[in-house]
N, C-alpha and C positions, 0 to 999 in steps of 0.2 A: 086269843089272836095268835098265839105262838104255834098253832097247829097248821099253819099255812104251808103247803108243800113248796111254794116258791122260796120261802125263807130257808127251808132245808137245802134246796138247790143252791141258793145264794151263799149259804154258809159253807157248803162243800166247795164251791167255786173260789171263795175267798181263802179257804184252807189250801186249795191248790196254788193260788197266788203266793201264799206264804211258804209253801214247800219249794217253789221255784226260787223265792228269795233266800231260803236256807241254802240251797245248792249254790246259787250265785255268790252269796256272801261268804260261804265257807270254802268253796273250791275254786272260784275264779280269782285267785289271789293276785295274779299279775294285773288284772283290770281293777279290782276293788280296792286293794290296799293303797295304791297311789291316790285314789279319790278320797278315801278316809283321811289320809295324811294331809292332803290339800285343804280339807275342811277343818283340820286341827285335831282330829282324833288320833289316838295312838295306833301303831301298826297292827296290834293284836285285836283292835276293836271289831274287825270284821267277824271274828269268832263269836263275840258277844252278840252282835247283830244277827248273825246266822242262828245262834242258839235261841234267841228270842223269837225269830221267825218260825223256827221249828215248834216252839212252845205254842205259839198262836195256832199253827196248823193242826196241832194235836188237840187243842182245846175247843176249836170252833165246831167241829162236826157233832159232838155230843151235846144234847140239850142241857144236861146238868152243868157242864163246864163252859158252855158257850158265853155266859156273861163275862167270865174271866178272859176268854179269848178275845171278845169284843173290846174289853177295856185295855188289854195289853196291845192289841193290834192298833187301836185308835191312838194310844200313846206313842207307839212306834211311828205311825204316820204323821202325828203332830210334830215329833222331833225331826222327821225327814223333811217336812215342809219348812220348819224353822231353820234347819241347816241350809237348805238350798236358797231360801229367801235371804238369809243373812249374807250369803255369798253372791247374791244378785244373779242367781241362776233360775230365774222365774219360770222358764218353760219346764224345768225339771220338777216343779212343784205340782204340776197337773196330775200325774199318776197317783201320788200319795193323797192328794185331795179327793180324787175319785174313789180310791179304796177307803179312805176315811169316811166319806159320805155313805158308801155301801155298808160299812160296819155300823154306822149310825142307824141306818134303816133296819138292820138286823137287831140292833140293841133296842130300838124303840118298839119293835114288834114283841119284845119279851116283856114289856110292861103290862 
């Protein structure tokens, strides 16, 4: 079931999403750092988040490393949802929920 071409496309699309996340978290410091601080994360956490996004983006495209990318990406999305829900920013939970669902679809097709 893992030879489905749409799974390859979805994996690449998700990798692209995480590349964008890498750039935003790493370089949009004036926008991102105040958000992380408001949520209780240290000022440098945007670099950790960006690094994890880049790792997911690099792991997802290759079939051999895709399970690790799915797992790390799903964990990142779970933490993102938990963070915004904890701070009652419910509308902000929708994008990570969608990405987490798509990662789950990719993960299930690998079984």
